[in-house]
C-alpha positions in Angstrom: 5.9 -18.6 -10.3 2.1 -18.6 -10.1 0.3 -16.0 -12.2 -2.2 -13.7 -10.4 -0.8 -14.5 -7.0 -0.6 -11.4 -4.9 1.4 -11.3 -1.7 0.6 -8.4 0.6 3.1 -7.5 3.3 1.1 -5.9 6.0 -2.1 -7.7 4.9 -3.8 -7.1 8.3 -3.6 -3.3 8.1 -6.1 -0.8 7.1 -5.1 -0.6 3.4 -3.6 -4.1 3.0 -6.7 -5.9 4.3 -8.9 -3.9 2.0 -6.7 -4.5 -1.0 -6.9 -8.2 -0.2 -10.7 -8.1 -0.1 -10.9 -6.5 -3.5 -8.3 -8.9 -4.9 -10.1 -11.9 -3.7 -13.4 -10.6 -5.2 -11.6 -10.1 -8.5 -10.4 -13.8 -8.5 -6.8 -13.3 -7.4 -5.0 -15.7 -5.1 -3.8 -13.8 -2.1 -1.2 -14.3 0.6 -1.2 -11.9 3.5 2.0 -11.6 5.5 1.7 -10.2 9.0 3.5 -10.5 12.4 0.6 -12.6 13.8 -0.2 -14.7 10.7 -3.8 -14.6 11.7 -6.9 -12.6 11.0 -6.8 -9.2 12.8 -8.4 -9.4 16.3 -12.0 -8.3 16.4 -12.4 -8.3 12.6 -14.1 -11.7 12.4 -13.6 -13.8 9.3 -15.8 -13.1 6.3 -16.3 -15.4 3.3 -13.5 -13.6 1.3 -11.1 -13.7 4.3 -11.4 -17.5 4.4 -9.9 -17.6 0.9 -6.7 -15.7 2.0 -3.5 -17.6 2.9 -2.5 -15.9 6.1 1.2 -16.3 6.9 3.3 -15.2 9.8 6.4 -13.3 8.9 8.7 -10.3 9.7 9.0 -7.8 6.9 12.5 -7.1 8.0 13.4 -10.8 7.3 11.9 -11.6 3.9 14.1 -14.7 3.6 11.8 -16.3 6.2 9.0 -16.5 3.6 11.2 -16.9 0.5 9.0 -19.7 -0.9 6.0 -17.4 -0.8 7.8 -14.6 -2.6 9.3 -16.9 -5.2 5.8 -18.0 -6.3 4.3 -14.6 -6.3 4.2 -12.4 -9.4 2.8 -9.4 -7.6 4.0 -8.1 -4.3 2.5 -5.2 -2.2 4.2 -3.5 0.7 1.5 -1.8 2.8 3.3 -1.7 6.2 3.3 1.7 7.9 2.9 3.4 11.2 1.6 6.9 11.7 2.3 7.4 15.4 5.6 5.8 16.3 7.0 5.6 19.8 10.5 6.5 18.6 12.3 7.6 15.4 13.8 4.1 15.2 10.3 2.7 14.9 9.5 5.0 12.0 12.7 4.0 10.3 12.2 0.3 10.8 8.5 0.0 9.8 8.2 2.7 7.2 11.6 2.6 5.5 13.6 -0.5 6.3 10.7 -3.0 5.9 9.9 -1.6 2.5 13.5 -1.6 1.4 14.2 -5.1 2.7 11.2 -6.6 0.8 12.0 -4.6 -2.4 15.7 -5.6 -2.4 14.9 -9.2 -1.7 12.2 -9.4 -4.4 14.7 -7.7 -6.8 17.3 -10.3 -5.9 14.9 -13.2 -6.5 13.8 -11.7 -9.8 17.4 -11.4 -11.1 18.2 -14.9 -10.0 15.3 -16.7 -11.7 14.9 -14.0 -14.5 11.1 -13.7 -13.8 9.2 -10.5 -13.9 7.6 -9.5 -10.6 5.8 -6.3 -10.0 6.3 -4.5 -6.7 3.8 -2.0 -5.4 4.4 0.2 -2.3 1.8 2.2 -0.4 3.4 5.5 0.5 1.8 8.9 1.0 1.8 12.4 -0.4 1.2 14.2 3.0 1.8 13.8 6.7 -0.5 14.5 9.6 0.2 17.2 12.2 3.5 16.7 14.0 4.2 13.5 12.2 6.7 14.7 9.6 8.9 11.6 10.0 6.1 9.4 8.8 6.4 10.9 5.3 10.2 11.4 5.4 10.8 7.7 6.1 8.3 6.6 3.4 10.1 8.8 0.9 13.5 7.6 1.9 12.3 4.1 1.1 11.0 5.3 -2.3 14.3 6.8 -3.3 16.2 3.6 -2.3 13.8 1.5 -4.3 14.1 3.7 -7.3 17.9 4.1 -7.2 19.2 0.8 -5.8 16.9 -1.8 -7.5 15.9 -2.9 -10.9 12.4 -3.6 -9.9 9.3 -3.0 -11.9 7.8 -0.8 -9.2 4.7 1.3 -8.7 4.4 3.7 -5.7 1.0 4.9 -4.6 1.1 8.3 -2.9 -2.4 9.1 -1.9 -3.6 11.9 0.4 -5.8 11.3 3.5 -7.6 8.0 3.0 -11.1 7.8 4.3 -13.6 4.9 4.5 -17.0 5.1 6.3 -17.1 1.3 6.6 -13.5 0.5 7.6 -12.8 3.6 9.7 -16.0 5.4 10.6 -14.1 8.4 12.1 -12.3 9.1 8.9 -15.3 10.2 6.9 -16.0 13.3 9.1 -12.4 14.4 8.6 -12.7 14.4 4.8 -14.4 17.9 4.8 -11.7 19.6 6.9 -8.9 17.9 5.0 -10.3 19.0 1.7 -10.9 22.5 2.9 -7.3 22.8 4.1 -6.1 21.5 0.8 -8.2 24.2 -1.1 -6.7 26.9 1.1 -3.0 25.8 1.1 -2.9 24.0 -2.2 -0.7 21.2 -1.1 1.9 23.5 0.4 3.5 23.0 3.7 2.3 25.1 6.6 4.8 27.1 8.7 7.4 25.2 10.6 6.7 22.1 8.6 4.0 21.1 11.0 1.8 19.5 8.3 1.6 19.1 4.5 -1.9 19.1 3.1 -3.2 17.0 0.3 -6.8 16.3 -0.7 -8.6 13.2 0.6 -9.3 10.0 -1.4 -11.4 7.0 -0.7 -10.0 3.7 0.4 -11.8 1.9 -2.4 -10.1 4.1 -5.0 -6.7 3.3 -3.6 -7.4 -0.4 -3.6 -8.7 -0.5 -7.1 -5.9 1.7 -8.4 -3.5 -0.7 -6.8 -5.0 -3.7 -8.7 -5.1 -1.7 -11.9 -1.4 -0.8 -11.6 -0.4 -4.4 -10.8 -2.3 -5.7 -13.9 -1.1 -2.9 -16.3 1.9 -3.4 -18.5 2.0 0.3 -19.2 2.3 1.5 -15.6 5.9 0.8 -14.6 8.5 2.6 -12.5 5.9 5.1 -11.6 4.7 7.2 -8.7 1.0 7.8 -8.7 -0.7 10.7 -6.8 -4.4 11.3 -6.1 -5.4 12.3 -9.7 -3.8 9.2 -11.2 -5.2 7.0 -8.4 -8.7 8.3 -9.0 -8.4 7.9 -12.8 -7.1 4.3 -12.6 -9.6 3.3 -10.0 -12.4 4.6 -12.3 -10.9 2.7 -15.3 -10.8 -0.5 -13.2 -14.4 0.0 -12.0 -15.6 0.4 -15.6 -13.6 -2.5 -16.9 -15.0 -4.9 -14.3 -18.4 -3.2 -13.8 -17.8 -2.6 -10.1 -20.3 -0.7 -8.1 -19.7 0.3 -4.4 -20.1 3.1 -2.0 -17.2 4.9 -0.3 
């Protein structure tokens, strides 16, 4: 197993791709597993992207990239879909893909007796009329907690914004935070939406790296306050300066 080798399942997505960028900049070796195995269309290829090992793979069939997982000491699951075409799609992408990766990594770790850290990107809220998004994420969380022996960390951020990666997300930060201040994280009537405060994409990425490196953070679920705290600690440790 190669130390400091991160494999990101869903590495072409909004969060996965950004974690990969930060990881490369911090000197990690990075594998990105995606259905295409290529750089996301229209994103171009930056200097850091050229350092990533892009691999084609199906998150529901982790045995297809067993050799990659065997040699990885850190695995991230960042697959997720907000607006699914069916309930089955929510279940497959948000729950089953995370569970299949987690259980397979757990199996490998028990076979070779090597410690691997598994980090899942989940959520603490759901957008309007998308309750199944959070439900399927949390179903995966419970299975990972109760049916594996993994050293896991689950990030549960609120609305993630980034002026650079998703320009339209920044204007939504204000309304989201206002709603959170009014409802205090409670669910609105009829379970239409559950509000949580917003958090920057960079904070989520740096907190993920901090959690993967930390020996103290284990079998933990991290919400906004923890994510912001650990991101700040990572910034100070590595003297990182950036804008949101």
